[in-house]
Backbone as a ProteinNet text record, in pm:
[ID]
protein_1_A
[PRIMARY]
MRLKNFRPIIVFGLFLALAIALADAAVAQNRGTGLPLPRYVSLRASEVNMRTGPGVQYPVEWVYRRQHLPVEIIAEYGTWRKVRDWQATQGWVHQSMLAGRRTFVVTDSVRTLRSRTDSNSGAVARLEPGVIGRILGCPADSGWCKVEAEGREGWLRRVEIWGVYRHETLE
[TERTIARY]
82.4	0	86.9	44.9	118.4	61.6	145.4	108.3	-7.4	-16.8	-122.6	-260.9	-274.7	-404.5	-451.9	-358.9	-394	-424.3	-397.6	-416.6	-558.1	-665.6	-800.6	-825.9	-771.3	-790.3	-716.8	-594.8	-516.9	-586.9	-634.6	-704.4	-830.1	-906.2	-1027	-992.3	-884.5	-841.3	-802.3	-729.6	-692.8	-816	-909.7	-1032.9	-1112.3	-1122.6	-1194.8	-1127.6	-995	-921.9	-943.3	-942	-965.8	-1107.6	-1205.5	-1345	-1362.5	-1300	-1308.9	-1243.5	-1126.9	-1057	-1140.7	-1203.6	-1288	-1410.6	-1471	-1587	-1547.8	-1432.3	-1384.1	-1359.1	-1301.9	-1275	-1405.2	-1506	-1635.3	-1701.7	-1696.3	-1754.6	-1680.5	-1547.6	-1468.9	-1500	-1520.3	-1549.2	-1683.4	-1782	-1915.7	-1928.6	-1830	-1836.2	-1818.1	-1748.8	-1725.2	-1605.9	-1598.3	-1481.4	-1487.9	-1607.7	-1622.2	-1625.8	-1611.4	-1620.4	-1766.2	-1790.4	-1929.1	-2013.5	-2139.1	-2237.5	-2349.8	-2402	-2355.4	-2231.8	-2162.2	-2047.3	-2031.6	-1972.9	-1952.5	-1815.1	-1811.2	-1688.7	-1712.1	-1620.4	-1640.8	-1601.9	-1647.8	-1615.5	-1471.2	-1396.2	-1253.6	-1229.7	-1311.9	-1288.6	-1386.9	-1356.1	-1444.3	-1560.7	-1556.1	-1668.5	-1684.4	-1800.8	-1827	-1963.6	-1965.8	-2091.8	-2161.5	-2291.4	-2375.1	-2459.9	-2455.5	-2525.1	-2645.7	-2732.7	-2853.3	-2824.6	-2709.4	-2671.5	-2521.4	-2474	-2330.5	-2250.9	-2228.7	-2149.2	-2157.9	-2058.4	-2056.2	-2166.2	-2226.4	-2335.2	-2465.1	-2470.7	-2589.2	-2578.2	-2691.5	-2685.5	-2645.9	-2583.2	-2548.7	-2677	-2710.7	-2833.2	-2805.7	-2684	-2650.3	-2499.9	-2455.2	-2312.4	-2286.2	-2203.8	-2164.9	-2046.2	-2049	-1940.3	-1891.6	-1887.1	-1845.2	-1748.2	-1621.8	-1519.6	-1533.3	-1510.8	-1515.5	-1656.9	-1760.8	-1896.7	-1910.1	-1965.7	-1983	-2097.3	-2078.4	-2182.6	-2178.2	-2289.5	-2299.2	-2305.4	-2213.6	-2217	-2320.4	-2419	-2524.8	-2524.2	-2446.9	-2433.8	-2306.9	-2259.8	-2140.8	-2167.1	-2109.7	-2113.6	-1984.1	-1892.1	-1762.2	-1691.8	-1658.5	-1588.2	-1685.1	-1813.2	-1915.9	-1976	-2009.9	-2069.1	-2201.5	-2305.6	-2432.7	-2425.8	-2446	-2431.4	-2561.2	-2570.2	-2681.1	-2620.5	-2672	-2619.5	-2709	-2674.3	-2744.7	-2887	-2921.7	-3057.6	-3134.8	-3080.3	-3140.8	-3136.7	-3060.3	-3042	-2953.4	-2993.3	-2918.3	-2878.5	-2763.3	-2715.9	-2580.8	-2522.9	-2398.1	-2280.6	-2168.1	-2045.2	-1929.7	-1835.1	-1718	-1631.2	-1575	-1495	-1378.1	-1324.4	-1210.2	-1247.2	-1376.4	-1422.9	-1452.1	-1424.9	-1454.1	-1325.4	-1326	-1209.9	-1256.2	-1166.7	-1198.1	-1199.5	-1162.2	-1159.1	-1299	-1308.5	-1438.7	-1469	-1580.8	-1624.1	-1768.5	-1815.6	-1954.5	-2010.6	-2141.8	-2209.8	-2308.7	-2314.5	-2406.8	-2548.3	-2642.5	-2780.7	-2874.1	-2986.1	-3101.9	-3084.1	-3000.8	-2991.7	-2849.3	-2826.3	-2694	-2656.5	-2532.5	-2483.5	-2365.2	-2353.2	-2242.6	-2133.2	-2015.5	-1896.8	-1846.8	-1838.1	-1806.3	-1661	-1607.6	-1469.6	-1455	-1563.9	-1563.3	-1692.9	-1701.5	-1822.1	-1926.7	-1968	-2065.3	-2141.7	-2272.5	-2355.5	-2338.6	-2285.5	-2263.5	-2121.2	-2036.3	-1897.7	-1894.1	-1781.1	-1765.9	-1779.6	-1831.9	-1847.5	-1715.4	-1679.5	-1560.7	-1600.7	-1716.5	-1766.8	-1913.1	-1979.3	-2116.8	-2113.3	-2169.5	-2163.2	-2301.3	-2309.4	-2434.7	-2467.6	-2595.4	-2631.5	-2558.2	-2509.6	-2436.4	-2286	-2236.7	-2091.9	-2035.9	-1924.2	-1856.4	-1731.1	-1706.2	-1586.4	-1532.3	-1421.6	-1353.7	-1380.6	-1411	-1431.1	-1294.6	-1256.8	-1128.4	-1142.4	-1259.4	-1281.9	-1417.9	-1471.2	-1598.2	-1578	-1557.3	-1530.1	-1647.1	-1613.7	-1715.7	-1805.7	-1931.3	-2028.9	-2037.1	-2018.5	-2029.1	-2123.2	-2201.3	-2289.3	-2221.5	-2089.9	-2013.7	-1904.1	-1867	-1753.7	-1663	-1531.6	-1435.3	-1420.4	-1432.9	-1433.2	-1346.8	-1320	-1251	-1333.6	-1366.5	-1442.8	-1395	-1369.8	-1328.2	-1209.5	-1114.2	-991.5	-1003.6	-1117.2	-1137.1	-1172.6	-1117.5	-1146.5	-1238.7	-1324.4	-1414.7	-1502.2	-1609.9	-1698.3	-1839.6	-1900.1	-2039.9	-2110.9	-2239.1	-2317.7	-2344	-2343.3	-2364	-2495.7	-2598.4	-2730.1	-2734.5	-2632.7	-2628.3	-2560.5	-2502.7	-2426.7	-2467.6	-2436.1	-2458.1	-2322.4	-2292.2	-2164.2	-2105.1	-2177.2	-2131.8	-2253.9	-2236.6	-2347.3	-2360.1	-2478.7	-2511.8	-2416.4	-2381.9	-2297.5	-2159.1	-2117.6	-1988.1	-1875.6	-1765.4	-1646.5	-1542.5	-1492.7	-1386.1	-1272.5	-1152.8	-1034.7	-936.7
-117.5	0	123.8	219.2	343.6	440.4	533.9	630.8	720.2	753.3	844.4	785	652.9	590.8	618.7	649.1	677.7	826.6	909.3	1053.1	1090.6	1038.1	1074.5	1033.4	922.7	876.7	969.6	1008.6	1099.2	1234.3	1287.2	1416	1406.7	1296.7	1279.6	1271.5	1199.6	1187.9	1323	1403.4	1537.5	1625.7	1617.5	1695	1654.4	1525.8	1475.4	1521.6	1514.5	1560.1	1708.9	1788.9	1932.3	1959.3	1888.3	1907.3	1871.9	1766.1	1726.5	1831.1	1881.9	1984.4	2111.6	2154.1	2273.7	2253.1	2136.4	2107.6	2107.6	2048.3	2048.1	2189.9	2275.3	2414.2	2489.3	2465.7	2533.5	2489.5	2361.7	2311.2	2369.7	2373.6	2428.9	2576.9	2652.6	2795	2817.4	2735.5	2754	2700.4	2629.4	2566.9	2667	2775.7	2872.8	2833.5	2890.4	2871.8	2749	2701.8	2591.6	2640.3	2771	2827.6	2826.1	2829.3	2820.8	2940.9	2912.7	3015.2	3008.4	3119	3254.4	3285.5	3395.3	3443.6	3593.4	3661.3	3805.6	3838	3941.1	4000.3	4151.1	4226.4	4370.9	4418.6	4538.5	4596.2	4645.2	4602.2	4634.8	4778.1	4823.5	4951.9	5058.7	5182.2	5292.7	5308.6	5237.8	5235.9	5093.7	5034	4894.7	4886.1	4825.9	4806.9	4679.1	4690.9	4573.5	4553.7	4432.8	4403.2	4312.3	4305.8	4223	4075.4	4042.3	3904.1	3888.2	3762.7	3734.5	3752.2	3875.5	3902.2	4048.2	4092.4	4232.8	4263.9	4161.8	4184.4	4223.8	4206.5	4245	4391.3	4461.3	4604.3	4629.2	4742.7	4786.8	4838.8	4781.7	4821.1	4921.1	4912.7	4994.9	5017.9	5135.2	5162.5	5197.7	5115.3	5143.2	5238.8	5335.2	5430.9	5433.9	5316.9	5306.7	5189.9	5218	5115.3	5055.2	4926.1	4847.3	4818.2	4857.6	4824	4671.5	4615.5	4470.6	4427.6	4315	4250.7	4102.2	4036.2	3893.1	3821.1	3728.7	3647.7	3538.2	3532.8	3433.1	3330	3357.4	3262.1	3293.2	3194.4	3210.4	3154	3218.5	3168	3210.3	3117.9	3150.5	3255.6	3366.7	3475.6	3580.2	3550.3	3644.6	3597.8	3695	3666.5	3741.5	3668.2	3733.1	3778.1	3907.7	3963	4030.6	4044.1	4115.9	4216.7	4339.1	4439.2	4449.7	4539.1	4550.9	4601.7	4652.7	4698.2	4600.2	4478.7	4366.8	4382.6	4478	4491.6	4376.4	4310.3	4196.3	4219.3	4163.6	4169.8	4101.5	4111.9	4041.4	4137.5	4095.8	4174.6	4082.6	4135.9	4055.3	4032.7	3913.3	3877.6	3972	4033.9	4124.1	4250.8	4278	4396.8	4367.9	4243.1	4201.6	4165.5	4186.8	4154.7	4071.5	3991.2	3908.5	3984.6	4110.5	4193.6	4200.6	4169.6	4169.1	4306.2	4358.6	4489.7	4481.2	4590.9	4598.7	4734.2	4743.5	4871.9	4882.3	4999	5023.5	5033.9	4964.8	4962.8	5034.4	5074.1	5125.2	5258.7	5265.4	5389	5410.1	5521	5551.4	5441	5392.5	5285	5335.1	5283.1	5321.8	5217.2	5259.3	5175.3	5170.5	5051	5033.4	4991.8	5021.8	4986.6	4838.5	4773.5	4630.3	4566.2	4434.2	4360.7	4368.4	4489.3	4513.6	4640.4	4631.4	4746.6	4864.2	4839.4	4946.5	5001.7	4947.1	4995.5	5131.9	5198.8	5333.3	5341.2	5453.6	5477.9	5525	5466.3	5506.8	5606.6	5580.6	5667.6	5634.7	5724.6	5701.2	5695.4	5588.5	5564.3	5579.4	5662.4	5687.5	5570.2	5552.2	5450.7	5476.3	5369.7	5381.1	5388.6	5405.8	5407.3	5269	5266.1	5141	5128.9	5009.9	4984.3	4845.7	4814.5	4685.8	4596.2	4470.7	4372.8	4315.8	4330.8	4278.9	4138.7	4105.2	3972.6	3961.5	3839.8	3809.1	3676.3	3681.8	3559.8	3460.8	3333.2	3228.1	3251	3218.9	3228.7	3368.6	3469.7	3607.6	3683.3	3769	3852.3	3980.3	3990.1	4111.4	4086.4	4193.5	4190.6	4308.7	4283	4392.5	4453.2	4586.5	4654.4	4779	4831.6	4960.4	5042.9	5164.7	5255	5397.2	5466.7	5606.6	5628.2	5532.5	5543.6	5503.3	5450.2	5409.5	5261.9	5194.6	5053.3	5038.8	4937.9	4908.4	4789.6	4775	4660	4703.5	4630.4	4649.2	4514.8	4519.8	4396.7	4355.4	4225.9	4173.8	4221.7	4233.7	4272.5	4418.6	4495.3	4636.8	4663.6	4559.1	4576.3	4471.6	4500.6	4405.6	4372.7	4241.4	4199.1	4079.4	4026.5	3908.6	3824	3692.8	3603	3586.5	3550.4	3542.2	3452.7	3336.1	3241	3225.5	3319.8	3312.8	3353.6	3282	3315.5	3373.2	3491.5	3554.5	3587.6	3552	3579.8	3667.6
0	0	0	-76.1	-80.6	22.5	66.7	169.8	126.1	-2.8	-46	-26.5	-16.1	8.9	151.6	240.6	380	402.5	303.6	319.4	363.2	303.4	349	494.7	536.6	674.3	770.7	732.7	817.1	826.8	715.2	715.6	800.2	784.8	865.3	1014.1	1047.8	1187.5	1246.2	1168.3	1214.7	1232.2	1138.6	1148.4	1272.9	1299.2	1415.8	1545.5	1550.5	1669.6	1694.4	1586.6	1600.6	1649.6	1596.2	1637.7	1785.3	1831.5	1972	2062	2020.6	2099.6	2110.3	1999.5	2002.7	2091.2	2086.8	2171.3	2318.4	2351.1	2489.3	2539	2453.6	2493	2518.4	2434.9	2454.2	2583.2	2613.6	2738.3	2857.9	2850.5	2961.3	2982	2874.6	2887.6	2955.3	2927	2982.6	3124.5	3171.4	3302.1	3415.4	3394.6	3500.8	3586.4	3706	3790.5	3879.2	3906.6	4001.5	4145.7	4168.1	4302.6	4347	4477.6	4525.6	4480.9	4457.7	4424.3	4526.2	4569.9	4543.9	4627.3	4591.8	4668.4	4644.6	4742.6	4732.3	4674.5	4593	4539.5	4537.4	4478.8	4468.5	4329.1	4296.2	4165.5	4165	4064.9	4054.9	4005.3	3914	3848.5	3896.9	3863.1	3902.6	3804.6	3693.3	3599.2	3546.2	3571.4	3533.9	3465.5	3346.9	3273.6	3319	3345.9	3371.1	3246.3	3190.5	3065.5	3090.4	2990.7	3003	2980.7	2926.4	2901.6	2907	2900.6	2914.4	2785.7	2744.9	2625.3	2585.7	2508.1	2465.9	2364.5	2306.2	2211.5	2282.2	2414.1	2491	2532.7	2538.4	2573	2717.7	2739.5	2874.6	2938.2	3052.9	3122.1	3234.5	3288.9	3404.3	3404.2	3448.7	3463	3608.9	3674.1	3812.5	3812.1	3899.5	3914	4058.8	4122	4262.3	4278.2	4265.1	4283.3	4423	4433.9	4557.3	4606.3	4532.3	4571.7	4576.1	4684.8	4687.9	4595.8	4530.5	4450.9	4480.6	4456.4	4481.2	4347.3	4323.2	4201.4	4222.9	4131.4	4144.7	4031.5	3924.9	3813.8	3736.3	3660.3	3577.4	3439.1	3338.4	3202.1	3135.3	3120.1	3061.9	3144.7	3082.7	3152.4	3206.9	3204.9	3251.1	3381.7	3466.6	3598	3610.2	3645.9	3675.5	3820.1	3842.4	3976.2	4020.6	4152.7	4215.4	4311	4310.4	4403.1	4526.3	4616.4	4744.1	4730.2	4611.9	4587.4	4498.7	4482.4	4408.8	4256.9	4204.2	4060.2	4012.8	3903	3851.5	3706.3	3669.6	3532.6	3520.5	3402.3	3371.3	3363.3	3425.3	3429.8	3389.6	3313.1	3276.5	3400	3411.7	3530	3554.7	3450.8	3468.1	3545.1	3558.9	3630.9	3778.3	3821.4	3958.2	4031.2	4162.3	4246.1	4365.5	4418.1	4534.3	4665.6	4662.2	4783.3	4844.7	4973.5	5041.3	5099.5	5057.5	5102.2	5150.4	5206	5250.8	5213.8	5219.1	5205.3	5320.8	5380.9	5491.4	5433.9	5498.1	5450.2	5547.3	5496.1	5569.5	5640.6	5744.7	5822.7	5872.3	5939.8	5995.1	6094.4	6084.2	6171.2	6251.9	6374.4	6461.7	6455.3	6415.4	6415.1	6558.8	6616.2	6758.4	6778.5	6897.9	6930.8	6965.8	7005.9	7041.1	6993.5	7007.2	6968.8	7079.5	7108	7214.4	7177.4	7176.6	7140.2	7234.7	7354.6	7451	7447.1	7361.4	7354.5	7286.1	7299.6	7246	7094.8	7050.7	6907.6	6847.2	6734.5	6659.4	6550.7	6488.2	6381.1	6355.8	6286.5	6242	6089.9	6034.1	5890.1	5827.5	5725.7	5654.1	5560.8	5527.9	5428.3	5296.6	5236.5	5110.8	5126.4	5250	5272.5	5241.9	5169.7	5135	5220.1	5271.8	5350.6	5322.9	5386.8	5367.9	5487.8	5460.9	5567.9	5605	5731.6	5780.1	5836.4	5888.6	5941.5	6005.9	6002.9	6068.5	6141.1	6273.3	6349.1	6344.4	6356.9	6361.7	6482.4	6467.8	6576.8	6635.9	6554.4	6600.8	6508.1	6563.4	6484.4	6438.9	6459.5	6430.3	6326.6	6256.4	6164	6193.7	6189.2	6200.5	6062.2	6055.3	5926.4	5931.9	5813.4	5799.6	5702.3	5744.5	5658.7	5683.5	5576.1	5583.4	5677.4	5673.6	5752.4	5897.8	5937.1	6077.1	6084.5	6184	6207.5	6326.3	6317.7	6428.2	6394.2	6469.1	6457.4	6420.7	6327.4	6289.8	6299.1	6333.6	6332.6	6188.4	6163.7	6027.9	5967.3	6050.3	5999.1	5955.9	5987.6	5952.1	5818.5	5759.4	5635.2	5533.1	5405.9	5297.7	5238.3	5229.2	5172.4	5243.7	5342.2	5415.2	5450.4	5446.1	5479.6	5630.4	5673.5	5816	5895.1	5841.4	5915.5	5853.3	5774.7	5706.6	5801.6	5795.7	5872.4	5778	5810.2	5731.6	5825.6	5784.8	5869.1	5796.4
[MASK]
+++++++++++++++++++++++++++++++++++++++++++++++++++++++++++++++++++++++++++++++++++++++++++++++++++++++++++++++++++++++++++++++++++++++++++++++++++++++++++++++++++++++++++

C-alpha cells in the first residue's frame, strides 16, 4: 500500500481531533470557575458596565461608578458573571471587572462603628447609608464583623451591612 491511500484517513483523523478539541474548549469555557455560588466580590474599576446578558453583544443596562462596591455572584457563564447588588439589581459583568476583595455597604440607616463587639462599647464613627468599607474579618459564631471605613477601624453587626453572609467566617 502506498502512503497516499492513507491521506483521506489521516485528514479525517486530524479533522476529528480538532473538532473534539474545540468542543472540549467550549464546554470548559461555559463551566465557570467551580467556586461556590452565590459568593460576594467587589467591583474592581471605578466604571463597570452591567449588561442584560453574558457578552458584549448584549446592551449595557446599568453603569456602576463606585469602585469596591460589593456585589454577589449568582451565576457564571464563561468569563461572565451574573451579579446582584445591594438593591437587588441583577445583570452580567465581565470577570475582569470584579475583584476578590471583600467589602460591605451600609444599609437602611446611619450605623455606629463600635470599638468592640458590644452594642454598649464606644463609638468610633457614624456611617451613613451607602458608605462602602472593607471587611477585615468576621469571626465564627459572632454577629459582628471587624471593618474599615473612611480610615477608621471598628466593629459592625452583620445585619447592619450588605456583603457578608449570616454564618460566614472571614479571617
